[in-house]
NUNURO-274894 format. One record per residue (C-alpha): x, y, z. Coordinates in nm, 2 decimals, padded with zeros to 4 digits. Example, Ala and Ser with C-alpha at 12.3 -4.5 7.8 and 13.67 -1.06 7.14 Angstrom:
<xx: 01.23, yy: -00.45, zz: 00.78>
<xx: 01.37, yy: -00.11, zz: 00.71>
END
This chain:
<xx: -01.66, yy: 04.19, zz: 02.64>
<xx: -01.76, yy: 04.21, zz: 02.27>
<xx: -01.39, yy: 04.25, zz: 02.16>
<xx: -01.30, yy: 03.95, zz: 02.37>
<xx: -01.54, yy: 03.73, zz: 02.18>
<xx: -01.42, yy: 03.87, zz: 01.85>
<xx: -01.06, yy: 03.78, zz: 01.94>
<xx: -01.18, yy: 03.43, zz: 02.05>
<xx: -01.37, yy: 03.39, zz: 01.73>
<xx: -01.07, yy: 03.49, zz: 01.53>
<xx: -00.85, yy: 03.23, zz: 01.71>
<xx: -01.11, yy: 02.96, zz: 01.65>
<xx: -01.12, yy: 03.05, zz: 01.28>
<xx: -00.74, yy: 03.04, zz: 01.27>
<xx: -00.73, yy: 02.70, zz: 01.43>
<xx: -01.00, yy: 02.56, zz: 01.20>
<xx: -00.80, yy: 02.68, zz: 00.90>
<xx: -00.49, yy: 02.50, zz: 01.03>
<xx: -00.69, yy: 02.19, zz: 01.09>
<xx: -00.84, yy: 02.20, zz: 00.74>
<xx: -00.49, yy: 02.24, zz: 00.59>
<xx: -00.40, yy: 01.92, zz: 00.77>
<xx: -00.71, yy: 01.75, zz: 00.62>
<xx: -00.50, yy: 01.45, zz: 00.52>
<xx: -00.49, yy: 01.34, zz: 00.88>
<xx: -00.86, yy: 01.27, zz: 00.85>
<xx: -00.79, yy: 01.06, zz: 00.54>
<xx: -00.99, yy: 01.27, zz: 00.30>
<xx: -00.91, yy: 01.49, zz: 00.00>
<xx: -00.93, yy: 01.86, zz: 00.03>
<xx: -01.30, yy: 01.97, zz: 00.00>
<xx: -01.43, yy: 01.61, zz: 00.04>
<xx: -01.61, yy: 01.46, zz: 00.33>
<xx: -01.43, yy: 01.36, zz: 00.65>
<xx: -01.29, yy: 01.00, zz: 00.63>
<xx: -01.26, yy: 00.93, zz: 01.00>
<xx: -01.38, yy: 01.09, zz: 01.32>
<xx: -01.11, yy: 01.21, zz: 01.55>
<xx: -01.10, yy: 01.38, zz: 01.88>
<xx: -01.37, yy: 01.65, zz: 01.91>
<xx: -01.29, yy: 02.01, zz: 01.89>
<xx: -01.48, yy: 02.09, zz: 02.21>
<xx: -01.80, yy: 02.24, zz: 02.06>
<xx: -02.06, yy: 02.21, zz: 01.79>
<xx: -02.30, yy: 02.49, zz: 01.69>
<xx: -02.64, yy: 02.40, zz: 01.55>
<xx: -02.92, yy: 02.60, zz: 01.38>
<xx: -03.25, yy: 02.43, zz: 01.46>
<xx: -03.62, yy: 02.46, zz: 01.49>
<xx: -03.74, yy: 02.55, zz: 01.84>
<xx: -03.77, yy: 02.24, zz: 02.05>
<xx: -03.53, yy: 02.03, zz: 01.85>
<xx: -03.22, yy: 02.07, zz: 02.07>
<xx: -03.33, yy: 02.03, zz: 02.44>
<xx: -03.11, yy: 02.01, zz: 02.74>
<xx: -03.38, yy: 01.99, zz: 03.01>
<xx: -03.41, yy: 02.37, zz: 03.06>
<xx: -03.77, yy: 02.37, zz: 02.95>
<xx: -03.88, yy: 02.04, zz: 03.11>
<xx: -03.62, yy: 01.84, zz: 03.29>
<xx: -03.73, yy: 01.51, zz: 03.14>
<xx: -03.66, yy: 01.63, zz: 02.79>
<xx: -03.28, yy: 01.64, zz: 02.77>
<xx: -03.08, yy: 01.48, zz: 02.49>
<xx: -02.78, yy: 01.73, zz: 02.51>
<xx: -02.63, yy: 01.68, zz: 02.85>
<xx: -02.53, yy: 01.32, zz: 02.80>
<xx: -02.39, yy: 01.39, zz: 02.46>
<xx: -02.17, yy: 01.67, zz: 02.61>
<xx: -02.06, yy: 01.44, zz: 02.89>
<xx: -01.97, yy: 01.15, zz: 02.65>
<xx: -01.79, yy: 01.36, zz: 02.38>
<xx: -01.67, yy: 01.68, zz: 02.56>
<xx: -01.84, yy: 01.86, zz: 02.27>
<xx: -02.03, yy: 02.16, zz: 02.40>
<xx: -02.36, yy: 02.22, zz: 02.21>
<xx: -02.47, yy: 02.57, zz: 02.13>
<xx: -02.80, yy: 02.63, zz: 01.95>
<xx: -02.95, yy: 02.90, zz: 01.75>
<xx: -03.33, yy: 02.86, zz: 01.69>
<xx: -03.49, yy: 02.97, zz: 01.36>
<xx: -03.86, yy: 03.04, zz: 01.30>
<xx: -03.87, yy: 02.97, zz: 00.93>
<xx: -03.68, yy: 02.78, zz: 00.66>
<xx: -03.59, yy: 03.11, zz: 00.49>
<xx: -03.42, yy: 03.22, zz: 00.82>
<xx: -03.23, yy: 02.89, zz: 00.83>
<xx: -03.10, yy: 02.94, zz: 00.48>
<xx: -03.00, yy: 03.30, zz: 00.56>
<xx: -02.81, yy: 03.19, zz: 00.87>
<xx: -02.62, yy: 02.92, zz: 00.69>
<xx: -02.54, yy: 03.16, zz: 00.41>
<xx: -02.39, yy: 03.39, zz: 00.68>
<xx: -02.18, yy: 03.10, zz: 00.82>
<xx: -02.05, yy: 03.04, zz: 01.17>
<xx: -02.26, yy: 02.73, zz: 01.23>
<xx: -02.17, yy: 02.36, zz: 01.20>
<xx: -02.51, yy: 02.20, zz: 01.16>
<xx: -02.87, yy: 02.29, zz: 01.06>
<xx: -03.19, yy: 02.09, zz: 01.09>
<xx: -03.32, yy: 02.18, zz: 00.75>
<xx: -03.67, yy: 02.10, zz: 00.61>
<xx: -03.71, yy: 02.00, zz: 00.25>
<xx: -03.79, yy: 02.35, zz: 00.14>
<xx: -03.45, yy: 02.46, zz: 00.26>
<xx: -03.23, yy: 02.16, zz: 00.22>
<xx: -03.23, yy: 02.16, zz: -00.16>
<xx: -03.15, yy: 02.53, zz: -00.16>
<xx: -02.85, yy: 02.47, zz: 00.07>
<xx: -02.72, yy: 02.20, zz: -00.15>
<xx: -02.76, yy: 02.39, zz: -00.48>
<xx: -02.60, yy: 02.70, zz: -00.31>
<xx: -02.30, yy: 02.50, zz: -00.20>
<xx: -02.36, yy: 02.58, zz: 00.17>
<xx: -02.35, yy: 02.22, zz: 00.30>
<xx: -02.11, yy: 01.94, zz: 00.25>
<xx: -02.15, yy: 01.58, zz: 00.15>
<xx: -02.18, yy: 01.34, zz: 00.44>
<xx: -01.97, yy: 01.02, zz: 00.47>
<xx: -02.22, yy: 00.76, zz: 00.57>
<xx: -01.94, yy: 00.52, zz: 00.68>
<xx: -01.90, yy: 00.75, zz: 00.98>
<xx: -02.27, yy: 00.72, zz: 01.08>
<xx: -02.29, yy: 00.36, zz: 01.21>
<xx: -02.67, yy: 00.39, zz: 01.28>
<xx: -02.77, yy: 00.52, zz: 00.94>
<xx: -02.90, yy: 00.18, zz: 00.83>
<xx: -03.15, yy: 00.19, zz: 01.12>
<xx: -03.33, yy: 00.48, zz: 00.96>
<xx: -03.67, yy: 00.42, zz: 00.80>
<xx: -03.58, yy: 00.31, zz: 00.44>
<xx: -03.83, yy: 00.56, zz: 00.31>
<xx: -03.61, yy: 00.84, zz: 00.43>
<xx: -03.26, yy: 00.70, zz: 00.37>
<xx: -03.23, yy: 00.82, zz: 00.01>
<xx: -03.50, yy: 01.09, zz: 00.00>
<xx: -03.46, yy: 01.36, zz: -00.27>
<xx: -03.45, yy: 01.65, zz: -00.03>
<xx: -03.11, yy: 01.54, zz: 00.10>
<xx: -02.96, yy: 01.32, zz: -00.17>
<xx: -02.85, yy: 01.48, zz: -00.50>
<xx: -02.62, yy: 01.38, zz: -00.78>
<xx: -02.41, yy: 01.70, zz: -00.78>
<xx: -02.11, yy: 01.56, zz: -00.96>
<xx: -02.31, yy: 01.41, zz: -01.25>
<xx: -02.17, yy: 01.05, zz: -01.21>
<xx: -02.52, yy: 00.90, zz: -01.19>
<xx: -02.50, yy: 00.83, zz: -00.81>
<xx: -02.67, yy: 01.07, zz: -00.57>
<xx: -02.45, yy: 01.20, zz: -00.28>
<xx: -02.59, yy: 01.23, zz: 00.07>
<xx: -02.59, yy: 01.58, zz: 00.22>
<xx: -02.74, yy: 01.51, zz: 00.56>
<xx: -02.88, yy: 01.27, zz: 00.81>
<xx: -03.26, yy: 01.25, zz: 00.86>
<xx: -03.36, yy: 01.39, zz: 01.20>
<xx: -03.74, yy: 01.41, zz: 01.23>
<xx: -04.06, yy: 01.44, zz: 01.03>
<xx: -04.41, yy: 01.58, zz: 01.08>
<xx: -04.73, yy: 01.65, zz: 00.90>
<xx: -04.94, yy: 01.96, zz: 00.82>
<xx: -05.26, yy: 01.82, zz: 00.95>
<xx: -05.60, yy: 01.98, zz: 00.96>
<xx: -05.68, yy: 02.09, zz: 01.31>
<xx: -06.04, yy: 02.18, zz: 01.40>
<xx: -06.26, yy: 02.28, zz: 01.69>
<xx: -06.50, yy: 01.99, zz: 01.78>
<xx: -06.75, yy: 02.23, zz: 01.95>
<xx: -06.80, yy: 02.40, zz: 01.61>
<xx: -06.81, yy: 02.09, zz: 01.40>
<xx: -07.00, yy: 01.87, zz: 01.64>
<xx: -07.09, yy: 01.53, zz: 01.49>
<xx: -06.99, yy: 01.65, zz: 01.14>
<xx: -06.61, yy: 01.66, zz: 01.14>
<xx: -06.44, yy: 01.80, zz: 00.82>
<xx: -06.31, yy: 01.55, zz: 00.57>
<xx: -06.16, yy: 01.79, zz: 00.31>
<xx: -05.93, yy: 02.09, zz: 00.29>
<xx: -06.23, yy: 02.27, zz: 00.14>
<xx: -06.31, yy: 02.39, zz: 00.48>
<xx: -06.01, yy: 02.63, zz: 00.47>
<xx: -06.01, yy: 02.70, zz: 00.10>
<xx: -06.37, yy: 02.75, zz: 00.01>
<xx: -06.63, yy: 02.98, zz: 00.18>
<xx: -06.88, yy: 02.75, zz: 00.35>
<xx: -07.13, yy: 02.74, zz: 00.63>
<xx: -06.99, yy: 02.54, zz: 00.92>
<xx: -07.20, yy: 02.29, zz: 01.12>
<xx: -07.26, yy: 02.55, zz: 01.39>
<xx: -07.46, yy: 02.75, zz: 01.13>
<xx: -07.20, yy: 03.03, zz: 01.08>
<xx: -06.97, yy: 03.10, zz: 00.79>
<xx: -06.61, yy: 03.00, zz: 00.80>
<xx: -06.51, yy: 03.36, zz: 00.69>
<xx: -06.28, yy: 03.51, zz: 00.95>
<xx: -06.25, yy: 03.18, zz: 01.14>
<xx: -05.97, yy: 02.99, zz: 00.95>
<xx: -05.60, yy: 03.03, zz: 00.93>
<xx: -05.32, yy: 02.95, zz: 00.69>
<xx: -04.94, yy: 02.90, zz: 00.72>
<xx: -04.75, yy: 03.21, zz: 00.63>
<xx: -04.46, yy: 03.04, zz: 00.45>
<xx: -04.44, yy: 03.04, zz: 00.07>
<xx: -04.42, yy: 02.66, zz: 00.07>
<xx: -04.79, yy: 02.68, zz: 00.15>
<xx: -04.85, yy: 02.73, zz: -00.22>
<xx: -04.81, yy: 02.35, zz: -00.24>
<xx: -05.10, yy: 02.30, zz: -00.01>
<xx: -05.32, yy: 02.49, zz: -00.25>
<xx: -05.18, yy: 02.29, zz: -00.54>
<xx: -05.25, yy: 01.96, zz: -00.36>
<xx: -05.61, yy: 02.07, zz: -00.31>
<xx: -05.64, yy: 02.16, zz: -00.68>
<xx: -05.48, yy: 01.83, zz: -00.78>
<xx: -05.79, yy: 01.65, zz: -00.65>
<xx: -06.06, yy: 01.91, zz: -00.73>
<xx: -05.95, yy: 02.04, zz: -01.06>
<xx: -05.79, yy: 01.74, zz: -01.24>
<xx: -05.80, yy: 01.93, zz: -01.58>
<xx: -05.50, yy: 02.13, zz: -01.45>
<xx: -05.29, yy: 01.81, zz: -01.47>
<xx: -05.11, yy: 01.86, zz: -01.14>
<xx: -04.90, yy: 01.56, zz: -01.05>
<xx: -04.65, yy: 01.71, zz: -00.81>
<xx: -04.75, yy: 02.01, zz: -00.59>
<xx: -04.38, yy: 02.12, zz: -00.59>
<xx: -04.34, yy: 02.11, zz: -00.97>
<xx: -04.60, yy: 02.35, zz: -01.11>
<xx: -04.61, yy: 02.49, zz: -01.46>
<xx: -04.72, yy: 02.85, zz: -01.51>
<xx: -05.10, yy: 02.77, zz: -01.55>
<xx: -05.09, yy: 02.54, zz: -01.25>
<xx: -04.91, yy: 02.79, zz: -01.04>
<xx: -05.14, yy: 03.07, zz: -01.14>
<xx: -05.44, yy: 02.86, zz: -01.04>
<xx: -05.29, yy: 02.79, zz: -00.70>
<xx: -05.22, yy: 03.16, zz: -00.64>
<xx: -05.58, yy: 03.25, zz: -00.74>
<xx: -05.71, yy: 02.99, zz: -00.49>
<xx: -05.49, yy: 03.15, zz: -00.22>
<xx: -05.63, yy: 03.50, zz: -00.31>
<xx: -05.97, yy: 03.36, zz: -00.27>
<xx: -05.87, yy: 03.21, zz: 00.06>
<xx: -05.74, yy: 03.54, zz: 00.19>
<xx: -06.10, yy: 03.67, zz: 00.23>
<xx: -06.16, yy: 03.40, zz: 00.48>
<xx: -05.84, yy: 03.43, zz: 00.69>
<xx: -05.83, yy: 03.51, zz: 01.06>
<xx: -05.45, yy: 03.51, zz: 01.07>
<xx: -05.15, yy: 03.38, zz: 00.87>
<xx: -04.96, yy: 03.19, zz: 01.14>
<xx: -04.61, yy: 03.06, zz: 01.20>
<xx: -04.59, yy: 03.08, zz: 01.58>
<xx: -04.74, yy: 02.76, zz: 01.72>
<xx: -04.83, yy: 02.91, zz: 02.05>
<xx: -05.00, yy: 03.21, zz: 01.90>
<xx: -05.21, yy: 02.97, zz: 01.69>
<xx: -05.30, yy: 02.77, zz: 02.00>
<xx: -05.41, yy: 03.09, zz: 02.17>
<xx: -05.62, yy: 03.18, zz: 01.87>
<xx: -05.80, yy: 02.85, zz: 01.88>
<xx: -05.86, yy: 02.88, zz: 02.25>
<xx: -05.96, yy: 03.25, zz: 02.27>
<xx: -06.03, yy: 03.39, zz: 01.92>
<xx: -06.29, yy: 03.15, zz: 01.78>
<xx: -06.07, yy: 02.99, zz: 01.51>
<xx: -06.26, yy: 02.69, zz: 01.37>
<xx: -06.00, yy: 02.52, zz: 01.15>
<xx: -05.65, yy: 02.55, zz: 01.01>
<xx: -05.36, yy: 02.36, zz: 00.87>
<xx: -05.14, yy: 02.30, zz: 01.17>
<xx: -04.89, yy: 02.06, zz: 01.33>
<xx: -04.96, yy: 01.76, zz: 01.56>
<xx: -04.77, yy: 01.96, zz: 01.82>
<xx: -05.04, yy: 02.22, zz: 01.86>
<xx: -05.33, yy: 01.97, zz: 01.83>
<xx: -05.19, yy: 01.72, zz: 02.08>
<xx: -05.10, yy: 01.99, zz: 02.33>
<xx: -05.44, yy: 02.16, zz: 02.31>
<xx: -05.63, yy: 01.83, zz: 02.33>
<xx: -05.41, yy: 01.71, zz: 02.61>
<xx: -05.50, yy: 02.03, zz: 02.80>
<xx: -05.87, yy: 01.96, zz: 02.76>
<xx: -05.95, yy: 02.19, zz: 02.47>
<xx: -06.21, yy: 02.07, zz: 02.22>
<xx: -05.96, yy: 01.99, zz: 01.94>
<xx: -05.91, yy: 01.71, zz: 01.70>
<xx: -05.69, yy: 01.66, zz: 01.40>
<xx: -05.69, yy: 01.46, zz: 01.08>
<xx: -05.53, yy: 01.41, zz: 00.74>
<xx: -05.81, yy: 01.50, zz: 00.49>
<xx: -05.91, yy: 01.30, zz: 00.18>
<xx: -05.67, yy: 01.50, zz: -00.04>
<xx: -05.37, yy: 01.40, zz: 00.17>
<xx: -05.14, yy: 01.66, zz: 00.32>
<xx: -04.80, yy: 01.82, zz: 00.29>
<xx: -04.53, yy: 01.76, zz: 00.55>
<xx: -04.18, yy: 01.83, zz: 00.65>
<xx: -03.90, yy: 01.58, zz: 00.68>
<xx: -03.60, yy: 01.75, zz: 00.85>
<xx: -03.24, yy: 01.66, zz: 00.78>
<xx: -02.93, yy: 01.75, zz: 00.99>
<xx: -02.69, yy: 01.90, zz: 00.74>
<xx: -02.32, yy: 02.01, zz: 00.79>
<xx: -02.20, yy: 02.35, zz: 00.68>
<xx: -01.94, yy: 02.34, zz: 00.40>
<xx: -01.70, yy: 02.53, zz: 00.62>
<xx: -01.79, yy: 02.37, zz: 00.95>
<xx: -01.53, yy: 02.46, zz: 01.21>
<xx: -01.60, yy: 02.16, zz: 01.43>
<xx: -01.65, yy: 01.86, zz: 01.19>
<xx: -01.55, yy: 01.59, zz: 01.44>
<xx: -01.80, yy: 01.71, zz: 01.70>
<xx: -02.05, yy: 01.75, zz: 01.42>
<xx: -02.01, yy: 01.39, zz: 01.31>
<xx: -02.04, yy: 01.28, zz: 01.67>
<xx: -02.37, yy: 01.47, zz: 01.69>
<xx: -02.50, yy: 01.32, zz: 01.36>
<xx: -02.45, yy: 00.97, zz: 01.50>
<xx: -02.59, yy: 01.07, zz: 01.85>
<xx: -02.90, yy: 01.22, zz: 01.68>
<xx: -03.01, yy: 00.88, zz: 01.57>
<xx: -03.01, yy: 00.69, zz: 01.90>
<xx: -03.36, yy: 00.55, zz: 01.97>
<xx: -03.39, yy: 00.72, zz: 02.31>
<xx: -03.33, yy: 01.07, zz: 02.16>
<xx: -03.56, yy: 00.99, zz: 01.87>
<xx: -03.84, yy: 00.88, zz: 02.10>
<xx: -03.80, yy: 01.17, zz: 02.33>
<xx: -03.80, yy: 01.42, zz: 02.05>
<xx: -04.11, yy: 01.26, zz: 01.90>
<xx: -04.28, yy: 01.30, zz: 02.24>
<xx: -04.17, yy: 01.66, zz: 02.29>
<xx: -04.26, yy: 01.79, zz: 01.94>
<xx: -04.53, yy: 01.54, zz: 01.84>
<xx: -04.31, yy: 01.44, zz: 01.54>
<xx: -04.24, yy: 01.10, zz: 01.38>
<xx: -03.90, yy: 00.95, zz: 01.47>
<xx: -03.68, yy: 00.86, zz: 01.17>
<xx: -03.63, yy: 00.50, zz: 01.31>
<xx: -03.92, yy: 00.27, zz: 01.39>
<xx: -03.77, yy: 00.11, zz: 01.70>
<xx: -03.78, yy: 00.45, zz: 01.87>
<xx: -04.16, yy: 00.41, zz: 01.89>
<xx: -04.11, yy: 00.11, zz: 02.13>
<xx: -04.06, yy: 00.13, zz: 02.51>
<xx: -04.02, yy: 00.50, zz: 02.54>
<xx: -04.17, yy: 00.62, zz: 02.86>
<xx: -04.22, yy: 00.98, zz: 02.75>
<xx: -04.36, yy: 00.88, zz: 02.41>
<xx: -04.59, yy: 00.61, zz: 02.54>
<xx: -04.71, yy: 00.30, zz: 02.35>
<xx: -04.94, yy: 00.49, zz: 02.11>
<xx: -04.72, yy: 00.80, zz: 02.06>
<xx: -04.60, yy: 00.73, zz: 01.71>
<xx: -04.95, yy: 00.64, zz: 01.59>
<xx: -05.09, yy: 00.96, zz: 01.75>
<xx: -04.82, yy: 01.16, zz: 01.58>
<xx: -04.91, yy: 01.03, zz: 01.23>
<xx: -04.68, yy: 00.72, zz: 01.17>
<xx: -04.96, yy: 00.55, zz: 00.98>
<xx: -05.02, yy: 00.85, zz: 00.75>
<xx: -04.66, yy: 00.85, zz: 00.61>
<xx: -04.77, yy: 00.75, zz: 00.26>
<xx: -05.05, yy: 01.01, zz: 00.25>
<xx: -04.79, yy: 01.29, zz: 00.29>
<xx: -04.63, yy: 01.49, zz: 00.01>
<xx: -04.31, yy: 01.60, zz: 00.17>
<xx: -04.17, yy: 01.96, zz: 00.14>
<xx: -03.92, yy: 02.01, zz: -00.14>
<xx: -03.78, yy: 02.33, zz: -00.29>
<xx: -03.95, yy: 02.41, zz: -00.62>
<xx: -03.71, yy: 02.47, zz: -00.91>
<xx: -03.74, yy: 02.56, zz: -01.28>
<xx: -03.65, yy: 02.20, zz: -01.36>
<xx: -03.97, yy: 02.01, zz: -01.34>
<xx: -03.78, yy: 01.69, zz: -01.27>
<xx: -03.91, yy: 01.51, zz: -01.58>
<xx: -03.75, yy: 01.39, zz: -01.90>
<xx: -03.89, yy: 01.66, zz: -02.12>
<xx: -03.64, yy: 01.94, zz: -02.14>
<xx: -03.90, yy: 02.18, zz: -02.29>
<xx: -04.11, yy: 02.19, zz: -01.98>
<xx: -04.04, yy: 02.46, zz: -01.72>
<xx: -04.18, yy: 02.49, zz: -01.37>
<xx: -04.21, yy: 02.80, zz: -01.15>
<xx: -03.90, yy: 02.83, zz: -00.92>
<xx: -03.92, yy: 02.91, zz: -00.55>
<xx: -03.83, yy: 03.27, zz: -00.57>
<xx: -04.16, yy: 03.33, zz: -00.75>
<xx: -04.34, yy: 03.14, zz: -00.49>
<xx: -04.20, yy: 03.38, zz: -00.24>
<xx: -04.29, yy: 03.70, zz: -00.42>
<xx: -04.64, yy: 03.58, zz: -00.51>
<xx: -04.73, yy: 03.45, zz: -00.17>
<xx: -04.61, yy: 03.78, zz: -00.01>
<xx: -04.84, yy: 03.96, zz: -00.25>
<xx: -05.13, yy: 03.73, zz: -00.15>
<xx: -05.08, yy: 03.80, zz: 00.22>
<xx: -05.05, yy: 04.17, zz: 00.14>
<xx: -05.38, yy: 04.17, zz: -00.05>
<xx: -05.24, yy: 04.20, zz: -00.40>
END
């Protein structure tokens, strides 16, 4: 059985090489983006966050794959990834056409040459996207130095790292600041927060600490939580070391975090609207908010592998991913924000207040994930920021108690 699939994979690879050699039939130059969408290749493979590609197997009402397959004859296969680092690793390995990359992965994929430029002329619905997302820096980069940024993906969904808290613990004194998870304090129930808070276990969480310090230690001069000089970065790491003494668990699995809030006495944590809405909808004493300092968030982009074997089906999916029914259903399922505003209207699953409940009105309070680089993004060539690989090694050390 295994050898059969290896033979099939080799045949597919051979066919894709032949097709790429005939790239002129698509009207594009070798190595450039597709110039027209032709007949689909019969399949498209996607790396995504869990819950992003649904075909009704979990809940029958949530299905935005079946109709696409019927309309295009492109069979969708999906590989879920638990972290942005896993997505980058999978795309580096190859064998996938598309990935739903967050901002802390998308810039790495672009700079690493693992994704290709997208021809927006082949995405008729692109102008329906929220203008705040159309030219966002986590998927548009001037890679050829001509002064115009190229597009390396199509916005798919966005969400916010809200503060989730237990209303039975906080009573009539709800938290207003991230201090409740960064500083030791006595909670309204009279007990310390030590051992009762959680933090996200991804290195990008350093930005949450930096955002907090931006408001509470202005002398550090932090303007961008993703562009930290050495002193700013060290201050953020020191805050995270302090926080570690308070931590109940570093989380990345949404359902484990939900169980911890339900059964383990967790009082507060950074979280996603998904957990908060699901817990509250099930009757748990849970509320969520964006604190006074603002919050970080993730805006996810569907990006195409530079060596995508099924580019025609991939472009068909890119366009399909923007239809308002899919966008509204996805927002309902994952408690995300759709990338087009009209998806908030008239969707039975999302409901009339779904977008507001998922954080639509908080958009301008969110500092969206972006891959930290040594280039601070300013005009001063002498300034240098701490790159992402140091975020990784230092945050791993924090979690390990070093």
